[in-house]
N, C-alpha and C positions, 0 to 999 in steps of 0.2 A: 197441580202445584206441588201437592204433597210428594209425589212420585219424583217429579223433577228435582226438588229440594233434597230429597234423599240421595238421588244420584250425585248431586253436586257435592254433598257431604262426603260420600265415598270417594269422589275424585279427588277432592281437597286432601283426603287422608292418603291418598296414594301417589301424589304428585311427586314426592321427594324420591321415588324409586322408579327408574326407566323402565323396570320390567312391567310396570303398571300400564304401560301404553296401549295394552290390549283393550283397556276400558273405552278408549276413545274410537276403537275399531267396531266394536259390538253393536252400537247404535247404528253404524252405517249398514252392517249386514242386516239388521233388523229392517232398516229403510228399503233395501233392495228387495227383499222378501215380502215387505209390506205391500211394495208396489205391484208385485206379480201375483200373489194369492187373494181370493175374494176375502171379505171381511168375515164371513160366517165360518171358514176354514180354520181360523186361527184358535178358538176355544176347542174345536174338534182335536187339532193338532196338539194343543197344550195337554188335554187329557189323555191323548195317545201316548204321548211321552212319559207322563207320570204312571200310565197303566202298565206299560211293558218294560220299562227300564227300572231295575231295582235301585234302591239307594242304601238301605241298612246293611251294615256288616256284621250286626250283632247275631249271634247264633253260629257265626262261621269259625273254624279253627285257625290258627296262625297260618297254616299253609293255604288255606283258602282265602284269606284277607284280600280285598281288592279296593282299588279307588274306584268311584263311582262318578257318574256324571255331575251329581249334585254337590259334590265337594271337590271336584277337579279344579286344581288352580288355587285352593284356598291357602296352600303353603306359601304362595307368593302374594296373593291379593287377599284384601280384608274381606272379600265377597266373592262367591263364586260367579264365572261367567255365565252359568245358566240363570242364576238369579238376575244379574245384571242385564241379561238379554230379555227376560220376562218383563222386567220393569221398564226397560226402553221400549219394548213393543207396547205395553200398556199405555205409556205416555204418548206414544203416536197415535194409537187407536182412540185415546181420549181427546187429543187435540184435532183429529179429523173427524170426530164424531159429528152428525147433523146437530147444528145449533139448537134446533127445536128439542132435540133429544135432551141435550145438557140443561137448556134453559126450564124446560118444562118438568122434567123427570129428577135431574140431578143425579150424582154418582150413587145414590142409595144410602140408606140410613146405616146399614152394615159397614159401608166403607168408612163412614164418619167415625164409627165405633172403632174400627180397626186403627184409623189414623189417630184417633184420640189415645188409644192404648200405646201406640208407639211414641207419642208426643210426651206422655206420662213418663215412659222409659228415659227419655232425654231429660226431662226436668228432674227426675230423682238422680240421675247420673250427676247433673250440675250441682242440685243441692247437697249430695252426699260426698263432692269432691272426687269422684271417680273418674278415671280417664274417659273422654268420650268415645275411645276405641272400644270400650266395653259394650257400648250401645250397638256396635256392629258386629258382634259375635253372635253365634248361633244361639247360645243361652241367653244373650243380652237383649233378645227380642228381634232380630234382623228379620227372621222368618215370617213376623207379623207383616213385614212391609211385602213380602212374597205373597202373602195371603191376599193383602190388599190390591197388589198388582194382577194377581189372577182374578180377583172379583172385577177388577175394571176391564179386563180383557173380554170377560163374559157379558157383563151389563152394557158395554158399548157396542157390542157386535150383534146380539140377539134382539133386534129391533121390530121383529113382526112374527106373527104365529108360525108361519111356514119355517122361519129360520130355527124357532124353539123346538118344533117338531122334528126337523133335521138333525138338530143337536142331540135331543134325547134318543132318538133311534140310532144314531151314530155311536154314541156312548155306549148304549145297551148292547150292541153287538159286539163290542170290545171284550165283553166278559165271555164270549163263547170260546174263542181260542185260549183265553186264560184258562177257563174250566178244563177244556180239553187236555192242554198241556199239563195242568196241575194233577189231573186225576190219572193220566197216562204215566206220569213218572211215580205217582203214589202206588199204584197197582202193579206197574212192570218195572219200576226201578227202586230207588232209596228215598224218593221224595224229595222235599226241599233240602239242598244242602246246608242252608241257614237254619239249622235245627238245635236250639240250645238245650232242649231236653235230651237230645242224644249225645251232642257235643260236650255239653258242660256237665250234665247231670247223670249220663250212662244210662238213661232210660231208653229202652229199644221200642222208639215210637216214631213213625213216619208221619210227615206232614204233607199236606198239598201245598201250603203258602203260610210262612210265619208272619211276613210283613203285614201290617194292618191295612196299608194302602192297596194291596189286592183284594182284601175283603170289601172295602169300600166299593170298588168298580164292579165286582161280582155282586154285591147286593144291589147296586144300581140295575144291573141286568135281570137279577132275580125278580125284584119288585116289578120291573117292566114287562117282562114275558107272563108272569104270573097274572098280572092284570090284564094283559092282552088276551089270555087264555079264557077269562071269565068275563070280558068285556061284551056289553050288549051290541049285537051286530057285527061280531068280530070275524064273520066269514064262515068258511066251510069247517066240517069236523077235522079235516086234515090240518087246516090252519090252526085250529085250537089245540090238536095234539101236538103240532109242532111247537108252538109256544110253550105248552106245558112241559115238553121234554127239555127245551132250553132253560126254563126256570128250574126244572129239577136238576140238571147239571151244575147250574150255579150254586144251588142250595147245598147239594152234597159237597161241593168243593169246599165251601165256608165251613160246614160242619167238620169236615176232615182235616181243617187247619188246627183243631185241638186247641183253641185259645179260647179262654174264659170270656174274654172282651167280645170276641165275635159271636159267641154263643148268645151272651146276654143281649148284644146289638141286635141280633135277630128277632129275640123275643120282644124287646122294648120296641123296635121298628114296627112290628105287626101290631102290637098293642096301639101305638100312635096312628097307624093306618085306620084302625078300628073307631078310634077317639075323633080324629081330625077330618077324615074324609067322609062326606055325607053319602056318596053313593052306595046303595045296599050291597052291590057286588063286592065292593072294596072291603065293606065291613064284614061280608061274609069270608072273604079271603083272609082277612086279618084274624078272624076268631078261629078259623080252621088251622091256619098256619101257627099259630101260637100253640095251639094243642100238639100239633106234629113236632114243632120245634123242641117243646118241653120234653116229650118222649124220647126224641133223638138225643137230646143233651144228657138226659139221666142214663140212657143206654151206653152212650159213648163215654161218659165220665169214668166208667169202670175201667175202660182200656187205657185211659190216660195215667192210672195208677197213681193218682194224687190224692186219694182220700175220698170220704163220702162227698156226694155232689152238693148236698146242703152246706157243707162246711166251705166249699171251693167257690159257689157262685154268691155266697152271701157277703154282704158288706159289714157284718157284724163278727168277723173272724177275730179271735183274740191277737192283741198287738204282737204277742211273742211268736205267733204262729204266722203271721202275715207281714212281710216286710214292707209292702206298700201302705198298710194301714199305719204302720209305725212311721213311715215318712211323713204322713199327712199329719199325724199328731205332732210330731216335733215342728213341722213347718208352721202349724197353726198356733203353736206356743210363741214361735218367734212373731208371727204376724200380730199376736196380741200385744206384744212389747213394742213392735214398730209398725203401727197402723198405716203409715204412709210409705212403707217400703224400706228395704234394706240397701238398695242400689240394683244396678242394671243386671248384675250377675246373680244376686239372690241367694248368697250363701247364707246357710243357717247352721246352728249347732247339731251336729248329727250324732250318731252311735256307731261305735265300731261294729255292732252287729249288723248294720244294714248293708255292709259291703261296699260303700261308696268312699272314694277318697275324702279325707278331711281338709277343710270343711266342705260338706256335700252341697250341691245346689240343684240337684234333679229331684223332682217330686213328681211321682205318677197321678197327677191330678192337675189339670190345666188351670182351673181358677186358683188354687192354692199356690201353684207355681208362679203365676202372675202376681198374686198377693204379696209373695217374698220380695218381688222386685219393685212392684209399683203400689203395693198396699191396697187398701180397700177399694179406691176408685177403679184400679185396674181390674180387680176381681168383678166388680160390678158391671163394668163395660162388657167384659167378656161373656158373662151370663146373659146380658140382654141380646146378644146376637142370636143364639139358638131360639130364645124366647120369642124375639120378634119374628124369625123366619117361621116358626110354627104357627104363630098368630096369621102370617101372611097366606100360608098354606090353608089353614082353617077358613079363613075370609074368603079365598077364592073358591073352595069347595062349597060354601053353604050360601053365598050370595048370588051366584050366577045360577039360575035355574035353567036356562036354555042350553046350557053346555055341561056336559058330563066331564069332569075334570080326570076322569081315569084314562089313561095310566099315569098322567103326569103328577097330579096330587098324590096318588099312592107312592110313586117313587121318591118324592120329596119328603113325605111323611115318613116313610120307611127309613130313609137315610138320616132323618132327625134322630132315630133311635141310636144309629152309629155314632153319631157325633156326641150325644149325650153320654153314652157309655165311655167312649174314649175319652172324652173331657174329664170324666169322674175317676177314670181307671187306667189313663194312659198318658201319653206326652205327644198330643197331635201337633202342637206348635213348636215342637223340637225337631220335627222331621219334615223335610222339604217336600216330600210328595204329599203327605196329610196336610200340610199347610196349603199348598196348591188346591187339593181336592177340597179343602174347607172353603176357601175363597170361591170356588166354582159353585159348590152347593149353595152357599149364601146368595150368590148374584143370581142362580136360576130360581131361588125362593122369591127374589126381589121381582125378577122379570114375569114369573108366571101369573100372579094376579093381575098384573098390569096388562098383559096381553089378553089373558082369557075373560077378565071381568071389566075393567075400566076403559079399556080401549084408548088408553093415553097416547100409544105409539102405533103407527100402522092400522089406524081404525078401520079403513076400509078392507085390508086383507084380513085383519083379526075377525072382523064381522062375517066375511066370507067363508073363512075356515070354521067359524062356529056354527054357522047355517047350513054350510055344505056337508 
């Protein structure tokens, strides 16, 4: 009902302009495709779209600037057709899901958190006297609804162990063409054209991929193939070497993105694998990978030409030397003054040295960014999502003794590191691709323990897969 209500709000806000008639067509298109494709193909198709189609124009020069799938139509519509299509699909999948699925399991706690966060956005908009249209903007929290819709697409389609396995393996193989393409243009061409270091700062440095969404998909593949390479009974030596080579390609592609958040995410993700996953091979993989990643980051940091590594990867960088730290400091000052939020756009008193327009509203820290708009309640709800997801992975890995959670648990635990780092030092809920991937990851964390441990859905098939 939450997604349907949101679509009705968008339609009501758009009815005054005939151009917005496309809104009525999109659900019909989704309905036709829904009748043709099997349910399990939808989450795979969703991840495939965001894995291969870029969204950000940051880092491009004026001559390279482009319109993307994710903001196409927003000049005429209050919401992009891509987002509305995903939300319509989520509503269809939810309403046609087996009744036992919805009755016994529900949409999931993380979905409730996301819905509550957006509800707080709307309430703050009403209380502050802001226009309701502000809550439909990207900075107004609209992409939180996209994350909730993506969560619904995954949680209502992966209803047995076989489907979860198909989904994981399909997404993992998406990282291989990404890695091959990224490394090819890095070594044979000029690298990613969206390169702010070269285009904006004049630093002669090539990148594989700058956009964070690529790193999330590549990390998924890296953790999957690395776990398969050391998995008990993984097959022949040739199979293990193939998995090791695939994981190495993805690992190298992430390292050559030359992004601090990606490097930190790798290290944090591997540490979480060691801490959350009970399997000894996963813990060995995590420990060895942390050491390798730290050595690689230290050596590559010199090429990035941005100062000593300890100054660049530490969160204690002095405020005058780190723009993002200054952002967080100024935003937290506003949150102390307004603990219930400033409004859906979250403008705060900035500083000319930050380089943002006045008054600024962007903070490279997701909880603080939400705190500006929704206050302390929104911050708390957002922090609960990754915390609960990590608890689910730990629960599945430690309570089921008959089933080795590798590589599923390793993938979900490793990706937790990416989301923690991006939330603390990025803008995951301001980018459409990251919002989709965040919802997909949360839903996979929700489904994994249910299918692996509790057998609440597809009991017979789940047990067959576990014992087989």
